[in-house]
N, C-alpha and C positions, 0 to 999 in steps of 0.2 A: 322574867323575860325581857329581853333588853326591846326598844321600839325600833323595829326595821326602818321606820321611816327617819328619812334623817332630819326632815324640818322639823321632827320633834311634836308635830302636831299630830295627832291621832284622828282619822276619820271617825265620823259619827255612825255608828250603826242604828239601823231602823228596824224595826220587826212588826209585823202588820197582826191582828186577833184574827183569830177564823171564824167563818159566820155563825159557827157552833159556840164559840167561845164568847162574841160579842152578846148572842142571847143569854147565857150563863150570868155574866157579868152585870146585864140590865136586870135581869130577877134578883140577883145578888143586891144591887144598888137600891132596890125599891125593901128589898127584906130587911136590909138594915138601917131603914128609914132616912133617907137621904133624899131631903122634899127635891133636888133637882141636881142635874150634873154641874150646874152655876155654884150651887151651894158644896157640892162634893168638891169641885177643883181648887175653891176657895179651902179648905177645910186640908189640900193636898199641899196648899201652894202652890198649884200648877196653874199654868194656862191655861184658860177657856177653852181655846182653839186647839189646845192637845188633849185634854179630855173629850172633846167632840170629835177629833179625829180618832180617836181610840174606838168611840161606840160607831164609828162610820167605817169601821175595819177599814180606816187609812194608816199606813205606817206612820210611825214615830219613835222618836229614840228610846233605845233599849233601856237604859236607867228612870225614864220616864214610865215606859209599859212596866217593867216590875214594881215600880213605887204604885201603880194604880191599883196595879194585881196583890199588892201586898197588904193596901189598903181594905182593899175587898174581901181580904182572905185567901185568895184564890192561886192557884200553883201557876205562875208565868208559863211555862212549858204547857201545861193544859190547854190553857188559851189562847195559845197559838196554833194546837193540835198537834206539836212536835211530838209528844208523848205517848199519842194515842198504842193502845196494845196491838189493835188489830190491823191487817193493810187495808184498804178500802177495797170493795167488792169488786170494782171493775179490773183490779189487779190480778193478773195470773201469778202464780209462783211456783218456784221449784227450787229444791233446798242443795245446797252443796258444801262441803268442808270447807273452810278457808285457812290455807297456810298461817301458822301459828296461833289459831284462836282457839277459844278454849269450847267452842259449840258450835252449831251449825248457823250459817248465815243464809237468807234467802236471797234467791236470784231472782227478779223481778223483771217481766217485761212489761213496761211503761206505757200507759195511756198517757201520763203526766210526766211534767217535766223536773221535779226535784228530789235529788237526792241526797237521803241522809246519813253521814259518814259517822260514827258514834264509836269512839273507844271501850268495850265491855269492861273494861276495869273501874274506869270513873262515871261511866254514863253521863257527863256532863259535856255539853258542846264547847269547843274550845273558838274554829273561826268558821265561818261561813266562806267559801269559794264560788264567786259567779261564773258561770261560763256564757260563751255567745254560742248560739246554734240551736238545732232540732236533735236531740235525742232518743225520739220516739223509736228509731230503726236501730238500734243498739241493742245486741241480743245478750252478750257477756260482760255484765259487771266487775268481773273479775279481772278484766282488762284495764279499766278505770283504776279501781282498786291498788293494782300491781303498778300501775302509772305513779298513781300519791304516793304510795310508800316507797317508791325509788327515789323521791324526792325529800322524803321525811322521815320513815322508820316505817316498822313493821306492828306498830302500835295501835295503826288506824285499819277500818275495814268497813264496806259498805253494807248496812242493816238493813234498810227499808227504801223505798220512793214515795214521797208524798206529794200530793197536788201544789202547784206553782211554777216558778221559773225554772229553769238551768241553776240551783243552788246546791253545793255541795256542803254539809255541816260537817265539821272534821274535829276530830280531837284526838291528842295522842300526848306525849310526855310533853314537857314545856322544851326539851331541846329538839324535837322532833317539828313540832310546830315551830318554833322559832327560825327553824333552818326552811322549813317549808313557806313559811311568810316572808321570808328574807329573799329567798329567790325567786319568789312572785315581784315583790317591790322593786328589786334589782332589774328586772327585765329578763334572768337567766330562764324561767319557765313561764313560757307564753302561750303554751297551749298543753292540754291534756288530752291524749287518744286524739287529737287532731282539734277539739274542740277551744278557739281563744280565750285565754283567761281576762276577764272585764277588770275584775275587782278581788280583794280579798277583806274581809272583816274581822278584828279579832270582836269575839263575844263576851270571851271572859279569861282570866290569865292562870294561873298555876290553881291548885287546889287550895290555897290560903286566902282566896278569894278578895285579891287586891282589890278587882273590881269593884267588889259591893261597900269596900271601907273608903275609897274615892267617891261612889254614889252619897254613902252618908255623908259624909265631909260636904258634900256639895249640897243637901239640903239643909243641914246646920248651919251654912254659913247664909241661905236665902232667908230661913228664920231669924237668924241673928241681924239681918239688914233689914225684916219689918217690925220687928219687935224692937231693937237698941237702933234709931237711927245715930247715926255719926256723919258729920260732915266731915269730907277731905278722905273720907275712907280708902285704906289700900286694898285695891282690886285686880289690880294688872293681871292681865293672862286669867280671871277667875274665869270658871264655868258656870255661866247663871241661865244658859239654857232652858227654854219650859218654863221656867218659873212665873210664881204672878209676884209681880213687885210694881203691882198699879198702886199710886200716888206713895210710892216710896220717896224717903228723902235721901238722895245721892247726891246733892249738891258740892261742887268741888270734888267728886271721887276721881282716883286715877283708876280708869277701867280700859288700859291701853291693851290691846290685842285682847279684850274679855271677850268671851263668848256669849252674845244675849242674844241669840237667834232665837225666834218665834216664842220670846218672853213678852209677857205682859207689862210694861211700862207705861199704861194709859194715867194721865196724871201727873207724872212722877216728875219730881225735881231733877235736873240734871243741868241746872246752870253752873256756868264754868269746869262741868267735867270733863275729863281728858279722854276721849272715848277717839283715840286716834288706832286705826288700823283694828278696829272692833266689828266682832261680825256681828250685826243688827239685824240679817236678813230674815224678813217675814213677821221682826217684833211690832208689836203694838203702842206706836209712840204720839196716838191721839190724845189733845190738851196737854202734852209732856211740855216741861220749860227746859228747853234747850239755848238757852240764853249764854252766848260767849260760850259755847262747849267746844271740843275741839274735835270734830269728826274727820281729820284729813285721812284719806285711804280708809274711812269705813263702809264697810258695805251693808247698805240700805235696800238692799234689792227687795223689793214687795211687802217694805215696811210702810206700817201705816202712820204716817204724818197728820191726820186730819187735825186741822187747827192747833198745831203744835207751834209753838214758839222759839224759831233758831236766829232769830235776830242777833248779829253781831255772831255767829258761828263760822267756826273754820270748816270749810266743804270741801278745801283743796283734793281731789282728785277721789272723791267721795264717789261711790255708784247710786245715783239717784233716779236712774232710766225707768225702774217700774215701779216706783214708791207712789201710793195716793199722797199728795200734796194739798187738796184741796181745804183752802183756807189758813195755810201753814204760812207763816211770815219767815220771810227772807230777809228783813228789814237790816240793810247793811253789812249782810253775811259776807263773807269774804270765800276766794278759792273757786267761784262759778264763773265761766266765759258766758259772754253777752248770748252767745246761742244758746247755753243749756237755761240763762234766764228766763229768755224768753220760752223756751220749750215749759220749762217749770208754770210759766205765769199763763201760758196757754191751757196748763191743767190743775188752773186754780190756785195755783199760789201766791202771797202777795209780796211785792217789795216795794210797796208804799208807806206811808206814815199812818196807814189805820192799823189800829191794835188789831191784833189776834183775840180769839175767843177764846179763851184758858179753860173754861171749864163748861160743862154741859147744861143748855137751858133747861 
């Protein structure tokens, strides 16, 4: 399937474990002998914050979610609650035969707002369409189903409703899905039966499971960085999000436009690295060495820069507005306006010759 996003960058998909799924995962973690969630996170090269969010029932990236479930020998769809066999007790249902289907489809009178749309032939979720609005008053789900088919094809049908926000989980042939996603991304399909479309997110590609291969390559790369340190490594555009790269040697690495969001880079050596345009949102860079690094245009929103060394770093156009900068050294860093310097200094940043603390006491 071609990427309908002209920029070529695919939006990250996030998913949440159900309360029941969290309990199953907690019990499995103990049964498999992991002493703590921290030890489990390290064993899977995952950032501790990502594993913590998983067990708190908060949304995390789909590839990280699958990695956690695979390590725990759990079915990720069951942990999300997407493959429950029975309808929730609070929902009343009536049956109708759907045109083009090979069986009976449930028409559900909702008390919740998440609609799952699955192709019966493959049973795999392809995309999720996020709608704005209240769908409690909708009586006939065939109308929504017909509207989606009109823009995609007759391989798609509504089968059930699950608790949550208005999310239509859809699967169909690669051609039908590509057509649907393309029309949403282009703005041609802005509403579905009156509900504004907020977003569409690709959960998986076609049956050859290209996404799984891509995810496997990502984690192989993370393991290679951890186990085989190489100075000036070529990593431009690499996806290292959610990875545990604490204390990694990435000095001089080319990480231009790389995705390091929510990764753990505490104590890492990034001196002289090219992080121009990189996504460092939510990353842990505490005690990291970023001496003379190129951070121009980097997204550091929500990053933890506690006691990091950014001396001589290029911060032109970098987003530092919500970063933690206590005891971070910006000595002789460039690209910051005087107002930004004063703002950072008020939040605990260091612009004097006093050396930063680069390791925990």
